[in-house]
N, C-alpha and C positions, 0 to 999 in steps of 0.2 A: 208681426204676423205669427200666427200659431203654427207650430210644426207638429206633425203627426209622426208616430213611430210606425215603420213598415216592417211587418213580420211575414215570413214565408211559411205556409203550412208545410208539413212533411210531404204531402202529395205534390205540392208545387215544386219543392226541391227535387223530388224524384222525377217529375216531368222535365225539369230543366236538365237534369243529368241524362235522361233518355234522349232528349233533343240534341244535346251535345254529342252523344255517341252516334246518333243517326247522321248528323251533319258531318262529323269527323270521318265517317266511312264514305258518305256520298260525295264529299268535297275534300276537306282537309281539316286537321286538328286546329290550325290557325283560324280558319274561317269559322269553325264551330265555337272556338273560344271567343272570338270577336262578337259573333251573333248572340251567344248566350249572355255575355257580359253586357251587351247593349240592352238586352231585355231586363237584366237586373238593374241597370242604371235607370231605365224607364220606370220600372216599378218603384225604385227608391225616390224618383221625382214626385211620386204621389204624396210624399210627406209635406209638400208645400201647397198642393192643390188637389186634394183627394176627391173632390166632388165631380171630377170629369168622368167621361164615359157615359154609358147608357144604363139607367136603372132597369133591372130585370126582376122585379118583385114577383112576376108570374112564374119564374123558375124557382126562386128561393127568396124569402124575405130579406131585404136589405142588400141583395146582390147587385153589383154594378159590373159592367164589362167595358173594356176598352180594347182597341186593336193596336198591335205593333207591326209596322211595315206591311199591313194588309194580309199577313200570313199567320199571325199569331193572335189569339184571343187571351186576354188576361182577365181573370175573374177575381173580384175582391169584394170585401165588405168593410164598412167603417163602423167602429164601435168606440164611442168616446173619442180618445185621441190616438187610436190604433187603427191602421189600415192592415187588414189581413189578406194576403194574397192566397186565394184558395186553389187556384189552378192556372196553368199555362198550357193552352191547347194550340197545337201547331197544325197547319194545313187542313183545316176543315173538320177537325175532330169534333165529336158530338159533346160539347160542354154542357148543354142543357140537361141531357139525361144523367150525365155524371154528377151534376151539382144539385139535382132535385133532392130535397130532404125527404126522408121516409117519415111519414106522420106517425108511424107506430113505434119509432125509436125513442 
C-alpha cells in the first residue's frame, strides 16, 4: 500500500496553535492538548487513505475537505505523494473565502 507524506502549511500550524489557545482558556490546557493532538493524528491518517473527504474544486483546484468531530473542517490538497494540510477551521469559520485562490497572483 502506498503511503503519502502529510505536511502542514504554516497557516494550518498557526490555526492549530490558535485553536489550542482558545480551548485552553475556554476549558483547560489538557483538553486543548488532547483535542489538537487528535486533529494532528487524524490529519496524519491521511497518509494511508488521502482520497477521503469531499472534493471542492469550486473553491480551489484540487481542494478536498473533511470534518473532524463535526466541529472542525480540515482542508487539504494531494499532489503526487504529498498531502498538504492547507487549513484547519474550527466552529464554522469561513474556509471557502479563506482558501479561494486569487487569479491575479
